[in-house]
C-alpha positions in Angstrom: 157.6 -229.3 51.9 159.8 -232.2 53.2 158.1 -234.9 55.2 159.9 -234.4 58.5 159.2 -230.7 58.4 155.5 -231.3 57.5 155.1 -233.8 60.2 156.6 -231.5 62.8 154.2 -228.7 61.7 151.3 -231.0 61.9 152.0 -232.1 65.4 152.6 -228.6 66.5 149.2 -227.7 64.9 147.5 -230.5 66.8 149.0 -229.4 70.1 147.9 -225.9 69.5 144.3 -227.1 68.7 144.2 -229.3 71.7 146.1 -226.8 74.2 143.4 -224.4 75.0 141.0 -227.3 76.0 143.3 -228.7 78.4 144.6 -225.3 79.8 141.0 -224.3 80.6 140.8 -226.9 83.2 143.0 -224.9 85.3 140.4 -222.1 85.8 137.4 -224.8 86.1 134.9 -224.6 88.8 132.3 -226.9 90.3 128.7 -226.6 88.9 125.3 -227.8 90.1 125.4 -231.5 90.6 128.9 -231.2 91.9 127.4 -229.4 94.9 124.2 -231.4 95.0 126.0 -234.7 95.3 128.3 -233.1 98.0 125.5 -232.0 100.2 123.5 -235.2 99.6 126.4 -237.2 101.0 126.7 -234.7 103.9 122.9 -235.4 104.5 122.8 -239.2 104.1 126.4 -240.3 104.8 128.8 -242.2 102.6 126.9 -245.5 102.5 123.3 -243.9 102.9 123.7 -241.7 99.8 124.5 -244.6 97.5 121.5 -246.6 98.6 119.1 -243.3 98.4 120.4 -242.6 95.0 120.0 -246.3 93.8 116.3 -246.3 95.2 115.2 -242.8 94.1 117.2 -241.6 91.1 119.7 -243.8 89.2 121.2 -247.5 89.0 124.7 -246.1 88.0 126.4 -247.3 91.1 129.8 -247.0 89.7 128.9 -243.3 88.7 127.5 -242.3 91.9 130.7 -243.6 93.8 132.7 -241.1 91.6 130.2 -238.3 92.1 129.9 -238.8 95.9 132.8 -240.3 97.5 135.5 -239.2 95.0 134.0 -235.8 94.5 136.5 -233.2 95.9 133.6 -230.7 96.6 132.2 -233.3 99.1 135.4 -232.6 101.1 135.2 -228.9 100.7 138.0 -228.8 98.0 136.4 -226.7 95.4 139.5 -226.5 93.3 139.9 -230.3 93.3 137.6 -230.3 90.0 140.7 -228.6 88.2 143.1 -231.5 88.3 140.4 -234.1 88.3 139.2 -232.8 84.9 142.6 -232.3 83.6 143.5 -236.0 84.4 140.3 -237.3 82.7 141.2 -235.3 79.5 144.5 -237.0 79.4 142.8 -240.5 80.2 140.4 -240.0 77.5 143.3 -239.3 75.2 145.4 -242.2 76.2 142.3 -244.5 76.2 141.8 -243.7 72.5 145.4 -244.3 71.9 145.2 -247.7 73.8 142.3 -248.8 71.5 144.1 -247.6 68.1 147.3 -249.5 69.2 145.6 -252.6 70.2 143.6 -252.8 67.3 146.3 -252.2 64.7 149.3 -253.9 66.4 147.4 -256.8 68.1 144.4 -257.5 66.1 145.3 -256.3 62.5 149.1 -257.1 63.0 149.9 -253.7 61.3 152.9 -251.8 62.4 151.7 -249.1 64.8 154.1 -247.6 67.5 152.6 -245.9 70.7 153.8 -242.7 69.3 151.6 -243.2 66.1 148.8 -244.0 68.0 149.2 -241.1 70.5 149.1 -238.7 67.5 146.1 -240.4 65.9 144.0 -240.2 69.1 145.2 -236.7 69.5 143.7 -235.8 66.2 140.6 -237.5 66.9 140.1 -235.9 70.3 140.9 -232.4 68.8 138.2 -232.9 66.2 135.8 -233.8 68.9 136.6 -230.7 71.1 136.3 -228.5 68.1 132.8 -229.8 67.2 131.4 -230.9 70.6 127.7 -230.0 70.9 128.3 -229.0 74.7 132.1 -229.0 75.5 131.4 -227.8 79.0 129.3 -230.7 80.2 131.8 -233.3 78.9 135.1 -231.8 79.7 134.7 -229.6 82.5 131.4 -230.2 84.6 132.9 -232.8 87.1 129.6 -234.7 87.3 128.9 -234.5 83.6 132.6 -235.9 83.0 132.0 -238.7 85.5 128.8 -239.8 83.9 130.1 -239.8 80.3 133.7 -239.5 80.2 134.6 -242.3 82.7 132.2 -245.0 81.1 133.5 -244.3 77.8 137.0 -244.4 79.0 135.9 -247.9 80.4 134.6 -249.0 76.9 137.6 -247.9 75.0 140.0 -249.8 77.5 137.8 -252.7 77.7 137.8 -253.2 74.0 141.6 -252.5 73.7 142.2 -255.2 76.4 139.7 -257.6 74.7 141.5 -257.3 71.3 144.8 -257.9 73.2 143.4 -261.2 74.6 141.9 -262.3 71.5 145.0 -261.6 69.0 147.7 -260.2 71.0 148.9 -263.3 72.8 149.7 -261.7 76.1 151.9 -263.6 78.6 149.0 -264.3 81.1 145.8 -264.0 79.1 143.4 -264.9 82.0 144.8 -262.0 84.1 144.4 -259.7 81.0 141.0 -260.9 80.6 140.2 -260.4 84.3 141.6 -256.8 84.2 139.3 -256.3 81.3 136.3 -256.9 83.6 136.9 -253.7 85.5 136.6 -251.2 82.5 133.7 -253.4 81.2 131.7 -253.1 84.5 132.4 -248.9 84.2 131.0 -249.1 80.8 127.9 -251.2 81.2 127.1 -249.8 84.8 128.2 -246.1 84.5 125.9 -244.9 82.0 122.8 -246.4 79.9 124.4 -244.9 76.8 127.6 -246.8 77.2 125.6 -249.8 78.2 123.9 -249.5 74.7 126.9 -249.1 72.9 128.7 -252.0 74.5 126.2 -254.3 73.2 127.3 -254.4 69.3 130.9 -254.2 70.5 130.4 -257.5 72.5 128.5 -258.9 69.6 131.3 -258.1 67.3 133.8 -259.5 69.7 132.1 -262.7 70.1 131.7 -263.2 66.3 135.4 -262.5 65.4 137.2 -263.8 68.6 139.5 -266.8 68.0 138.1 -270.1 69.3 141.0 -270.2 72.1 139.7 -266.8 73.5 136.2 -267.7 73.6 136.1 -269.0 77.3 137.3 -265.4 78.4 134.4 -263.9 76.4 132.1 -266.1 78.7 133.9 -264.5 81.5 133.0 -260.9 80.4 129.5 -261.9 79.6 129.1 -263.4 83.3 130.8 -260.5 85.2 129.2 -257.8 83.0 125.6 -259.5 82.9 125.6 -259.7 86.8 126.8 -255.9 87.1 124.2 -254.9 84.4 121.2 -256.6 86.2 122.0 -255.1 89.6 122.1 -251.6 87.8 118.9 -252.2 85.5 116.7 -253.4 88.2 117.5 -250.2 90.5 114.1 -248.6 91.4 115.6 -244.9 91.0 116.0 -245.6 87.1 112.2 -245.9 86.6 111.7 -242.8 88.9 114.2 -240.9 86.7 112.5 -242.0 83.5 109.0 -240.8 84.7 110.9 -237.4 86.0 112.5 -237.1 82.4 109.5 -238.0 80.4 106.2 -238.0 82.4 103.1 -239.9 81.2 101.5 -236.6 80.8 103.7 -236.0 77.7 101.4 -236.5 74.8 103.6 -238.8 72.8 104.5 -240.9 75.8 101.9 -243.6 75.3 102.6 -243.9 71.7 106.4 -243.7 71.8 106.8 -247.4 70.6 104.9 -246.9 67.6 107.2 -244.0 66.4 110.5 -245.0 68.2 112.5 -246.1 65.1 111.5 -243.2 62.7 111.8 -240.5 65.4 115.3 -241.8 66.5 116.1 -241.9 62.7 115.0 -238.3 62.4 117.0 -237.3 65.4 120.2 -239.0 63.9 119.7 -237.2 60.8 119.3 -233.8 62.5 122.5 -234.5 64.5 124.6 -235.5 61.5 123.4 -232.3 59.3 124.8 -229.9 61.9 127.6 -228.3 60.0 130.5 -228.5 62.4 129.5 -232.1 63.3 129.3 -233.0 59.6 132.6 -231.6 58.9 134.5 -233.1 61.7 132.9 -236.6 60.8 134.1 -236.0 57.1 137.6 -235.0 58.4 138.0 -238.0 60.5 136.8 -240.6 57.9 138.9 -238.7 55.2 141.9 -238.9 57.2 141.3 -242.4 58.1 141.0 -243.2 54.3 144.0 -241.2 53.4 146.2 -242.9 56.1 144.7 -246.3 54.9 145.8 -245.4 51.3 149.1 -244.3 52.5 149.7 -247.6 54.4 148.8 -249.4 51.2 151.3 -247.3 49.0 154.1 -247.8 51.5 153.7 -251.5 51.2 152.3 -252.2 54.3 150.3 -255.4 55.3 147.0 -255.4 53.5 143.9 -256.4 55.5 141.4 -258.2 53.5 137.7 -258.4 54.7 135.3 -260.8 53.3 131.9 -259.7 52.2 130.1 -261.5 55.3 132.6 -259.9 57.7 131.8 -256.6 56.1 128.1 -256.8 56.5 128.7 -257.7 60.2 130.9 -254.8 60.6 128.6 -252.4 59.0 125.6 -253.7 61.1 127.8 -253.2 64.4 128.7 -249.7 63.1 125.1 -248.7 62.5 123.8 -250.3 65.8 126.6 -248.6 67.7 125.5 -245.1 66.7 121.8 -245.7 66.4 121.6 -247.0 69.9 122.0 -243.7 71.6 119.2 -242.1 69.6 116.9 -245.1 70.2 117.5 -245.0 73.9 116.8 -241.3 74.3 113.6 -241.3 72.0 112.4 -244.1 74.4 113.4 -242.6 77.8 112.8 -238.8 77.2 110.8 -239.0 73.9 113.1 -236.8 72.3 116.7 -236.3 71.1 119.5 -237.2 73.2 120.5 -234.6 75.7 123.3 -232.2 74.5 125.7 -233.8 77.2 125.0 -237.3 75.6 125.4 -236.1 72.1 129.0 -235.1 73.1 129.8 -238.8 73.7 127.9 -240.0 70.7 130.0 -237.6 68.5 133.3 -238.9 70.1 132.4 -242.5 69.4 131.6 -241.7 66.0 134.5 -240.0 65.1 136.7 -243.0 66.4 134.6 -245.6 64.7 134.3 -243.6 61.4 138.2 -243.0 61.1 139.0 -246.8 61.9 136.3 -248.0 59.5 137.5 -245.7 56.8 141.1 -246.8 57.1 139.8 -250.3 56.9 137.7 -249.6 53.7 140.9 -248.2 52.0 142.6 -251.6 52.4 140.0 -253.2 50.2 140.2 -250.8 47.2 142.8 -251.6 44.5 145.0 -248.9 43.0 147.7 -246.5 44.5 148.2 -242.9 45.3 150.6 -242.3 42.3 147.7 -240.8 40.3 146.8 -238.4 43.1 147.9 -234.7 43.1 151.2 -234.1 44.9 149.4 -231.8 47.6 147.2 -234.6 48.4 149.7 -237.4 48.5 152.2 -235.6 50.7 149.5 -234.7 53.2 149.7 -231.0 52.9 146.2 -230.9 51.3 144.6 -232.8 54.2 146.6 -230.7 56.8 145.1 -227.5 55.2 141.6 -228.8 55.3 142.0 -229.9 58.8 143.3 -226.3 59.7 140.1 -224.9 58.1 138.0 -227.2 60.3 139.5 -226.3 63.4 139.3 -222.4 62.7 135.6 -222.7 62.2 135.0 -224.5 65.4 135.6 -224.3 69.2 139.4 -224.1 68.9 139.3 -220.5 68.3 136.6 -219.9 71.0 138.6 -222.0 73.4 141.7 -219.7 72.8 139.7 -216.5 73.1 138.3 -217.6 76.3 141.5 -218.8 77.6 143.3 -215.4 76.8 140.4 -213.0 77.5 138.0 -214.4 80.4 139.4 -217.7 82.1 141.6 -215.8 84.7 138.9 -213.3 85.6 136.3 -216.2 85.9 138.5 -218.1 88.1 139.0 -214.8 90.4 135.3 -214.1 90.5 134.2 -217.6 91.4 136.9 -217.7 94.1 135.6 -214.4 95.5 132.1 -215.6 95.2 132.8 -218.8 97.3 134.8 -216.7 99.8 131.8 -214.6 100.4 129.4 -217.5 100.8 131.7 -219.1 103.3 132.1 -215.8 105.2 128.4 -215.3 105.2 127.7 -218.9 106.7 130.2 -218.2 109.5 128.8 -214.9 110.4 125.2 -216.1 110.1 124.2 -213.8 107.6 120.7 -214.5 106.5 121.0 -213.2 102.8 123.9 -212.7 100.4 123.4 -210.7 97.3 126.1 -211.3 94.5 126.6 -209.7 91.2 126.5 -211.9 88.0 129.7 -212.8 86.3 131.1 -209.9 84.4 133.3 -211.4 81.6 134.1 -210.4 77.9 133.4 -213.7 76.5 132.0 -217.1 77.6 131.2 -220.3 75.7 133.4 -223.4 76.2 134.4 -223.4 79.9 132.0 -220.5 80.8 128.7 -221.1 79.0 126.8 -217.9 79.4 123.6 -217.3 77.7 124.4 -213.6 76.8 127.2 -214.9 74.4 125.3 -217.9 72.9 122.0 -219.3 72.7 123.4 -222.7 71.6 124.3 -223.7 75.0 123.1 -226.6 77.4 123.4 -224.7 80.6 124.0 -221.0 81.8 126.2 -221.5 84.6 125.6 -218.3 86.4 123.2 -217.5 89.1 119.7 -216.7 88.3 118.7 -213.0 88.6 116.9 -212.5 91.9 116.7 -214.9 94.7 115.3 -217.8 93.0 116.6 -220.5 90.5 118.1 -223.8 90.6 121.8 -222.6 90.9 121.0 -220.1 93.7 119.2 -222.9 95.6 122.2 -225.2 95.3 124.5 -222.6 96.7 122.1 -221.9 99.5 122.1 -225.6 100.5 125.9 -226.4 100.1 127.1 -223.2 101.7 124.1 -223.1 104.3 123.1 -219.6 103.8 119.3 -219.1 103.7 119.1 -216.8 100.6 121.5 -216.4 97.8 120.3 -213.6 95.5 121.8 -212.0 92.1 121.6 -208.6 91.3 123.6 -206.6 88.8 123.6 -203.6 91.1 125.5 -205.7 93.8 129.0 -204.9 94.8 131.7 -207.1 93.8 132.4 -210.1 96.0 135.9 -209.0 96.6 134.7 -205.7 97.9 132.5 -207.0 100.5 133.6 -206.6 104.1 134.5 -210.3 104.9 137.9 -211.8 105.6 138.2 -213.1 102.1 141.9 -214.4 102.1 140.9 -216.6 105.1 137.7 -217.7 103.5 139.4 -219.0 100.2 140.0 -222.6 101.1 140.6 -224.0 97.5 
């Protein structure tokens, strides 16, 4: 097969792998904390809610601004989570591309167009979407995306800007360095996981930055350090730690003694999950193949000394071990599934980049390789097999069979609750979601036990989601019964009630 035709088919296949995940955002609905942060803002006020969360729950003061002030549900725009999550999906893609472009074009001085960076980032994002432990909480849950996607977007863009400052010779280096402070603060303050991951990134930058760029490094340390101190000393952090891993836990008092081994054990269990392992091997294998192809094409070779390799490998290990160590300390257990999403994406990006760099250090050419492997047809077929075995097929199935019905049922449910509030009805009984399938956008326990949340109401009149609906819509009792009539058939002025 000719190279241009193969390249076109590869790009079309990549778009087909990513398309269902992006298209599903058009049917997205707010969930749990999206409502809670909205009614907390209503209760405490715009300034008061920030102070209250800082004192009682979390020091992530940048994330809490997004979750409250910039939460569309706060303003009654429930459909606002749709464009926001779509925009975050695209922003994540562009941020990975920004990092790839800055690393190759600025730091390594290797030819890398924006188009090449775009497609490489798309491949890594597709591998992630296909294997994510809990795609809903990273891609579609607004507050989950804010807590994990936004800080990671900050970390990726800070690293890219730092590479440009150090090696790219921008026209105004101090202005670029100052711009990098914004995403750095998002990464350090937005989530403890990205804070832990940022430390090895800063260490590597400090080690490799040219002497002329070192003063900018001190600027990042000063701004990032001050922002981090404010976040770390928040009283709410310690209240949340106690709530997540109370001292009554039998291992709580001894967690320091087993912290390292148990974190390593969690890392191993994470890596041996079939879909995660396949995706990591695919990312590393693709990085290696592209590195060999670059060398075969006569591109500029990148030589890394032994001491530098040890530094890179140490930073690579710290980058990925930090999250497991953090959660073993905080919750005395493995990382939450929503955190595992972020960990996997960082692993895919770093494994692919490190494999590309490693391929530059090996002598020899691709001449002796089988033709199907040299041309890229083999890697393309292997990637196709990986995608067919993961969430890509599930996302297409959900998009084609359930997404529209899910959107309609949730719209009707919200309309019924609004109408009940207006009429003063004390109890609303709603049916459960009736869908043929749900796993990616609509995680439902009836279709899979390997999910983080079941997003439907709890049968009966109790349950966390029922209670959240009661408080947000100000209806005394929200119940769920299979025998209840469909929300669209109840006698409320449904069209006027739908305000999305």
